C-alpha positions as CSV (number, residue, x, y, z in Angstrom):
1,M,-20.1,-0.8,20.0
2,E,-17.2,0.5,17.9
3,S,-17.9,2.7,14.9
4,P,-17.3,1.2,11.4
5,L,-14.4,3.6,10.9
6,F,-12.5,2.5,14.0
7,T,-13.2,-1.2,13.1
8,R,-11.8,-0.6,9.6
9,M,-8.7,1.1,10.9
10,R,-7.7,-2.0,13.0
11,T,-6.4,-3.7,9.8
12,I,-3.3,-1.7,8.7
13,W,-0.5,-2.4,6.2
14,H,3.3,-1.7,6.2
15,A,5.0,-1.4,2.8
16,T,8.6,-2.6,2.7
17,T,11.1,-4.9,1.1
18,L,11.0,-8.6,1.3
19,S,14.2,-8.7,3.3
20,A,12.9,-6.1,5.8
21,A,9.6,-8.0,6.1
22,E,11.5,-11.2,6.9
23,S,13.5,-9.2,9.5
24,I,10.3,-7.8,11.1
25,V,8.6,-11.1,11.4
26,E,11.7,-13.0,12.6
27,S,12.7,-10.4,15.2
28,Q,9.1,-9.5,16.0
29,M,10.2,-5.8,15.9
30,I,9.8,-2.9,13.5
31,H,12.6,-0.3,13.7
32,T,12.0,3.1,12.2
33,K,14.3,5.7,10.6
34,D,11.7,8.5,10.8
35,S,12.7,11.5,12.9
36,D,9.5,11.2,15.0
37,G,10.4,7.6,16.0
38,A,7.2,6.2,14.5
39,S,6.6,3.6,11.8
40,N,4.2,4.3,8.9
41,F,1.2,2.2,8.2
42,H,-1.7,2.5,5.7
43,P,-5.4,1.5,5.6
44,N,-5.0,-0.5,2.4
45,Q,-2.4,-2.9,1.1
46,S,-1.4,-0.8,-2.0
47,S,-0.4,2.4,-0.3
48,S,3.1,3.7,0.3
49,N,4.3,7.2,0.9
50,V,8.0,6.1,0.8
51,L,9.3,8.0,-2.2
52,D,12.9,7.0,-2.1
53,E,12.5,3.2,-2.3
54,D,10.3,0.7,-4.2
55,P,8.4,-1.5,-1.8
56,E,8.2,-5.1,-2.7
57,V,5.7,-6.4,-0.2
58,T,3.3,-5.1,2.3
59,L,2.7,-6.8,5.7
60,E,-0.8,-6.9,7.0
61,F,-1.3,-6.2,10.7
62,Y,-4.2,-6.1,13.2
63,W,-4.1,-3.4,15.8
64,N,-5.9,-4.1,19.1
65,G,-5.2,-0.9,20.9
66,D,-6.3,2.8,21.1
67,I,-6.8,4.8,18.0
68,E,-6.4,8.6,17.7
69,F,-7.4,10.7,14.6
70,R,-5.5,13.9,13.8
71,S,-5.5,16.4,11.1
72,F,-2.8,15.9,8.5
73,N,-1.0,19.1,9.5
74,D,-1.0,18.4,13.2
75,G,2.7,18.5,14.2
76,S,2.3,17.5,17.9
77,L,4.2,14.6,19.3
78,I,2.8,11.1,18.6
79,S,1.8,9.1,21.7
80,D,3.4,5.8,22.5
81,D,1.3,2.7,22.2
82,K,-1.5,4.4,20.2
83,L,-2.4,4.2,16.5
84,T,-2.3,7.8,15.3
85,V,-4.3,8.2,12.1
86,Y,-3.7,11.3,10.0
87,V,-6.6,12.5,7.8
88,T,-6.5,15.1,5.0
89,N,-10.2,16.0,5.3
90,G,-13.1,14.9,7.5
91,I,-11.5,15.5,10.9
92,D,-14.6,17.3,12.1
93,N,-16.9,14.6,11.0
94,L,-15.2,11.2,11.4
95,D,-17.2,8.8,9.3
96,I,-16.1,5.9,7.2
97,D,-17.8,7.5,4.1
98,T,-16.4,11.0,4.4
99,V,-12.9,10.8,6.0
100,A,-9.8,10.8,3.8
101,I,-6.9,9.0,5.4
102,W,-3.3,9.9,4.5
103,A,-1.4,7.5,6.8
104,S,-1.2,6.1,10.3
105,K,1.8,5.8,12.6
106,L,2.8,3.7,15.6
107,K,5.6,4.1,18.0
108,G,6.5,2.7,21.4
109,V,4.4,-0.5,21.0
110,T,5.7,-3.0,23.5
111,Q,2.5,-4.8,24.6
112,N,0.6,-7.5,22.6
113,K,-1.5,-5.0,20.6
114,L,0.0,-5.3,17.1
115,S,-0.1,-8.7,15.4
116,V,1.1,-9.6,11.9
117,C,-1.5,-11.6,10.0
118,G,-0.7,-11.6,6.3
119,I,1.5,-10.4,3.4
120,A,0.8,-9.2,-0.2
121,V,3.2,-8.6,-3.1
122,F,3.3,-5.3,-5.1
123,S,2.8,-6.0,-8.8
124,E,6.2,-4.8,-9.9
125,F,7.9,-7.2,-7.5
126,N,5.5,-10.0,-8.4
127,E,7.1,-10.1,-11.9
128,I,10.6,-10.5,-10.4
129,L,9.2,-13.1,-7.9
130,G,7.8,-15.2,-10.8
131,K,11.3,-15.6,-12.3
132,D,13.4,-16.3,-9.2
133,T,12.9,-19.6,-7.4
134,S,15.0,-18.5,-4.4
135,L,12.8,-15.4,-3.9
136,Q,9.7,-17.6,-4.3
137,S,10.9,-19.9,-1.6
138,R,11.6,-17.0,0.8
139,Y,8.2,-15.4,0.1
140,K,6.4,-18.7,0.6
141,T,8.2,-19.3,4.0
142,L,7.4,-15.7,5.1
143,K,3.8,-16.0,4.0
144,E,3.4,-19.2,6.2
145,E,5.1,-17.4,9.1
146,C,2.6,-14.5,8.8
147,T,-0.4,-16.9,9.2
148,N,0.8,-17.7,12.8
149,K,-0.2,-15.0,15.2
150,R,2.9,-13.1,16.1
151,Y,2.9,-9.9,18.1
152,I,5.2,-7.2,16.8
153,Q,6.8,-4.4,18.8
154,V,7.5,-1.0,17.3
155,A,10.7,0.7,18.5
């Protein structure tokens, strides 16, 4: 039986713009600009460590593959096809009540292990969304597409 921490880490979120989210779902691919070749994910929908852009939405994913926990300062290469979870404390005692998660990363996912299953709006963008019928329509369409099980690759 899987531990509660591992079960909890299977639902991950990716903060991005509405346009990028549309592209991810339509192409079934996440491309990264990070130097390590990995895409960033978080254990809750309101997290983002992207300082140079304002995320508008966050895509909800379910990860059905291996999970590896590492210390926040571990600079070793990330393995392909494995969710790498970085923790700021609690690495010696991995427990859902004591571990502090900074972020998680995925790279090289080509098999059916990552599926998109939902979307949420950041509050700042929700105000803009409420005033723009074109954006509302795009968001509604994307939300409907996210309810269909779509596997996403990470390149």
